[in-house]
C-alpha positions as CSV (number, residue, x, y, z in Angstrom):
1,M,-5.0,14.3,-15.5
2,Y,-4.7,12.1,-12.5
3,C,-2.3,13.2,-9.9
4,I,-0.6,11.2,-7.2
5,R,0.5,13.1,-4.1
6,I,2.1,11.4,-1.2
7,M,0.7,13.2,1.8
8,C,1.8,13.5,5.4
9,L,-0.5,11.9,7.9
10,S,0.3,13.3,11.3
11,G,4.0,13.2,10.5
12,W,4.0,9.5,9.7
13,V,5.1,9.6,6.1
14,G,8.9,9.5,5.9
15,K,9.3,9.9,9.7
16,A,8.0,6.7,11.3
17,S,10.9,4.6,10.0
18,R,14.0,4.9,7.9
19,N,12.7,1.9,6.0
20,C,9.2,3.1,5.3
21,D,9.8,3.5,1.5
22,S,10.6,-0.2,1.2
23,R,7.5,-1.1,3.3
24,Y,5.3,0.9,0.9
25,D,7.1,-0.6,-2.1
26,S,6.4,-4.1,-0.8
27,N,2.6,-3.8,-1.2
28,V,2.1,-0.9,-3.6
29,E,-1.6,-1.5,-4.4
30,E,-2.7,-1.9,-0.8
31,F,-0.8,1.2,0.3
32,L,-2.3,3.3,-2.5
33,K,-5.8,2.1,-1.9
34,R,-5.5,2.9,1.8
35,L,-4.0,6.3,1.2
36,Y,-6.5,7.3,-1.4
37,L,-9.7,6.2,0.4
38,S,-8.7,7.2,3.9
39,T,-8.1,10.8,3.0
40,S,-11.6,11.1,1.6
41,M,-13.5,8.7,3.9
42,A,-15.9,11.4,5.1
43,T,-17.5,11.7,1.7
44,S,-20.9,10.0,1.1
45,E,-19.5,7.4,-1.3
46,I,-16.7,6.1,0.8
47,K,-18.7,6.3,4.1
48,A,-21.0,3.7,2.6
49,F,-18.1,1.3,2.1
50,P,-17.3,-1.4,4.8
51,A,-13.9,-0.7,6.2
52,Q,-11.5,-2.7,8.3
53,A,-10.2,-0.5,11.2
54,P,-6.5,0.3,11.4
55,R,-4.4,-2.3,13.2
56,V,-2.4,0.4,15.1
57,R,-3.9,3.1,17.2
58,D,-1.1,3.7,19.7
59,P,0.2,7.3,19.0
60,K,3.8,6.2,19.6
61,R,5.9,5.9,16.5
62,S,7.4,2.7,17.8
63,A,4.0,1.0,17.6
64,G,3.9,1.0,13.8
65,G,4.1,3.0,10.6
66,M,1.6,4.8,8.4
67,L,0.3,1.7,6.6
68,E,-0.9,0.1,9.8
69,R,-2.6,3.3,10.9
70,L,-4.9,3.5,7.8
71,P,-8.2,1.6,7.4
72,S,-8.4,-0.9,4.6
73,F,-11.2,-1.2,2.0
74,N,-12.3,-3.9,-0.4
75,Q,-14.0,-1.5,-2.9
76,L,-12.9,1.3,-5.1
77,P,-14.8,4.6,-5.5
78,S,-16.2,5.7,-8.8
79,W,-13.5,8.3,-9.2
80,L,-10.7,5.7,-8.9
81,P,-11.5,3.0,-11.5
82,R,-9.5,-0.2,-11.5
83,A,-7.6,0.7,-14.7
84,A,-6.4,4.0,-13.2
85,L,-5.3,2.3,-9.9
86,E,-3.4,-0.4,-11.9
87,R,-1.6,2.3,-13.9
88,F,-0.5,4.0,-10.7
89,V,0.6,0.7,-9.2
90,K,2.7,-0.1,-12.2
91,A,4.3,3.4,-12.1
92,F,5.2,3.1,-8.4
93,E,6.4,-0.5,-8.7
94,A,8.9,0.8,-11.3
95,S,9.9,4.0,-9.4
96,G,9.3,3.1,-5.7
97,F,8.1,5.7,-3.2
98,R,11.4,7.1,-2.1
99,G,11.0,10.3,-4.3
100,G,7.7,11.1,-2.9
101,V,8.6,10.3,0.7
102,N,11.9,12.3,0.4
103,Y,9.8,15.5,-0.1
104,Y,8.6,15.2,3.5
105,R,12.0,14.2,4.8
106,C,13.3,17.5,3.4
107,L,10.6,19.9,4.7
108,N,13.0,21.6,7.1
109,R,15.8,21.8,4.6
110,N,13.5,23.2,1.9
111,W,12.3,25.9,4.4
112,E,15.9,26.9,5.2
113,K,16.6,27.2,1.5
114,T,13.6,29.4,0.8
115,K,13.2,31.3,4.0
116,A,15.3,34.3,2.9
117,A,13.1,34.9,-0.2
118,F,9.9,34.6,1.9
119,E,11.3,37.1,4.4
120,K,12.2,39.5,1.6
121,S,8.7,39.4,0.4
122,G,7.4,40.5,3.8
123,R,6.3,36.9,4.5
124,K,3.6,37.2,1.8
125,I,2.7,35.5,-1.4
126,K,1.9,38.5,-3.6
127,Q,0.7,36.8,-6.8
128,P,-3.1,36.4,-7.4
129,T,-4.1,33.3,-5.4
130,F,-7.1,31.1,-5.4
131,F,-7.4,28.1,-3.0
132,I,-9.4,25.1,-4.0
133,A,-10.0,22.0,-1.9
134,G,-12.5,19.4,-0.9
135,E,-14.8,20.4,1.9
136,L,-14.3,17.0,3.5
137,D,-10.6,16.7,2.8
138,M,-9.0,15.0,5.8
139,V,-6.1,17.5,5.8
140,I,-8.6,20.5,5.9
141,R,-10.4,18.8,8.8
142,T,-7.2,18.1,10.6
143,Y,-6.3,21.8,10.6
144,G,-9.6,22.9,12.0
145,G,-12.0,22.9,9.0
146,T,-12.7,25.3,6.1
147,E,-12.8,28.5,8.2
148,A,-9.4,27.8,9.7
149,A,-7.9,26.9,6.4
150,E,-9.2,30.1,4.8
151,S,-7.8,32.1,7.7
152,M,-4.4,30.5,7.3
153,V,-4.3,31.1,3.6
154,S,-5.4,34.7,3.9
155,K,-2.6,35.5,6.3
156,V,0.1,34.7,3.8
157,C,-1.6,35.6,0.5
158,S,-1.9,39.4,0.0
159,D,-3.9,39.0,-3.2
160,L,-6.2,36.2,-2.3
161,K,-9.1,36.0,-4.8
162,G,-11.0,33.5,-2.7
163,C,-11.3,30.0,-1.3
164,H,-13.5,27.4,-2.8
165,F,-14.4,24.2,-0.8
166,I,-16.1,21.6,-2.9
167,P,-19.0,19.9,-1.1
168,D,-18.9,16.1,-0.5
169,C,-15.3,16.1,-1.8
170,G,-12.2,14.8,0.0
171,H,-8.5,15.1,-0.6
172,W,-8.3,14.3,-4.3
173,N,-10.6,17.0,-5.8
174,T,-9.1,16.8,-9.3
175,Q,-10.3,13.2,-9.4
176,E,-13.4,13.2,-7.2
177,K,-14.9,16.4,-8.6
178,P,-13.0,17.2,-11.9
179,Q,-15.8,19.4,-13.3
180,E,-16.3,21.5,-10.2
181,T,-12.5,21.9,-9.8
182,S,-12.1,22.9,-13.5
183,T,-15.0,25.3,-13.4
184,A,-13.7,27.1,-10.3
185,L,-10.2,27.3,-11.7
186,I,-11.3,28.7,-15.0
187,R,-13.5,31.3,-13.3
188,F,-10.5,32.4,-11.3
189,L,-8.2,32.6,-14.4
190,D,-10.9,34.6,-16.3
191,Q,-11.3,37.1,-13.5
192,T,-7.6,37.5,-13.1
193,A,-7.1,38.1,-16.8
194,A,-9.9,40.6,-16.9
195,S,-8.3,42.6,-14.1
196,E,-4.9,42.9,-15.8
197,P,-3.9,46.2,-17.2
198,K,-4.1,46.5,-21.0
199,G,-0.8,45.5,-22.6
200,A,0.3,43.4,-19.7
201,R,2.4,40.4,-20.6
202,R,0.7,37.1,-19.9
203,S,2.4,33.7,-19.3
204,R,1.7,31.1,-21.9
205,L,2.0,28.3,-19.4
């Protein structure tokens, strides 16, 4: 299943302008293309594509929003066929981007609402956890690379079963490397099920 996730690029999504939703809505296809490809542009496939440099490089928010800070491409990667992109475009033309952008606008509010439960747990996620990401994911690289990401995850997950970084894969691992993602996930689920005590209740989800 394809998954659209509106990500935060250096705080620009939802913060650069109160009207950023309408700006994304005005050119849905171009915004999605830039968002998809720029977050995986270190992969071998997208590195081979000619790209037009971002129009805005000034770090000041007043210089421009997220759209102008992303490179543009005239090609689509193999993992984003035209039919899939058109389906996403149609969906966002109907709904707009406000719902996705509002998630980032509410980050502080969401933390305040969940902080008490996190503190009660000793600031730990205690459920069995397995972290999967693309090795070349722009977000992973922004936070210092795979070792830094694994360190951050291990600090909050008391039952971390491992981290798996998929080679030559960017941000959209379920689309770029679906087989590798599924194989790693199923392996984790099998290992977790095997370690359960006999008679333990299992979720059917």
